[in-house]
C-alpha positions in Angstrom: -39.3 -67.2 -49.3 -37.0 -69.4 -47.4 -38.4 -72.0 -45.0 -36.3 -73.2 -42.1 -36.3 -76.9 -41.1 -36.9 -77.2 -37.3 -36.8 -80.1 -35.0 -39.6 -79.6 -32.4 -38.6 -82.6 -30.2 -39.3 -86.3 -30.3 -40.5 -87.2 -33.8 -42.1 -83.8 -34.5 -40.7 -81.4 -37.2 -41.6 -78.3 -39.1 -40.8 -75.9 -41.9 -41.1 -72.3 -40.7 -40.9 -68.9 -42.1 -39.8 -66.2 -39.6 -39.2 -62.5 -40.1 -37.7 -60.2 -37.4 -38.0 -63.0 -34.9 -41.7 -63.5 -35.5 -43.1 -66.8 -36.9 -45.3 -66.0 -39.8 -45.9 -69.4 -41.3 -45.4 -73.0 -40.4 -46.3 -76.6 -41.4 -45.7 -79.4 -38.9 -45.7 -83.2 -38.9 -44.9 -86.2 -36.8 -42.7 -88.8 -38.4 -44.0 -92.3 -37.9 -41.6 -94.7 -39.5 -41.4 -93.4 -43.1 -44.7 -91.5 -43.0 -44.9 -87.8 -42.3 -48.3 -87.3 -40.5 -49.1 -83.7 -41.6 -50.9 -82.3 -38.6 -50.9 -78.5 -38.7 -50.5 -75.5 -41.1 -50.4 -71.9 -40.0 -50.1 -68.7 -42.0 -50.3 -65.3 -40.3 -53.0 -62.8 -41.4 -50.2 -60.7 -42.9 -49.4 -63.4 -45.5 -52.8 -65.0 -46.2 -54.0 -65.1 -49.8 -50.5 -65.2 -51.1 -50.2 -69.0 -51.6 -47.9 -69.4 -48.6 -49.6 -72.5 -47.3 -49.1 -74.2 -50.7 -45.5 -73.2 -50.7 -45.0 -74.7 -47.3 -46.7 -77.9 -48.4 -44.6 -78.0 -51.6 -41.4 -77.7 -49.4 -42.6 -80.5 -47.1 -43.4 -82.6 -50.2 -39.9 -82.0 -51.6 -38.4 -83.1 -48.3 -40.6 -86.2 -48.3 -39.4 -87.1 -51.8 -35.7 -86.5 -50.9 -36.0 -88.8 -47.9 -38.2 -91.4 -49.5 -41.1 -90.7 -47.2 -44.9 -90.7 -47.7 -47.3 -88.1 -46.3 -50.6 -88.7 -44.5 -52.9 -85.7 -44.5 -54.5 -84.9 -41.1 -54.4 -81.1 -41.2 -57.5 -79.7 -43.0 -55.4 -77.7 -45.4 -53.3 -80.7 -46.4 -56.4 -82.8 -46.8 -57.9 -80.2 -49.2 -54.6 -79.8 -51.1 -54.3 -83.6 -51.6 -57.8 -83.7 -53.0 -57.3 -80.6 -55.2 -53.8 -81.2 -56.6 -52.6 -84.3 -58.4 -48.9 -83.4 -57.9 -48.9 -85.0 -54.5 -50.3 -88.4 -55.6 -46.8 -90.0 -55.5 -46.3 -89.3 -51.8 -49.7 -89.9 -50.4 -49.6 -92.6 -47.7 
């Protein structure tokens, strides 16, 4: 599954998965200095239960590590994932 990096305007960015012109999954954040404020995760009904939200978060985490950013969890999914998985401890703001 390939996630496309999208600039949404201003300091807002996303990774998206689209198929046939339809957005099926997305994770968005606002960049404040060197902190990615993770504010929204969406996965369509068609893809739920397949670990897509975690894959989106993993891709965003990889991006944060590449850029030297930290991540602040605001979105309920990211909050839960940060509590559940220790693999994100190095990038928590």
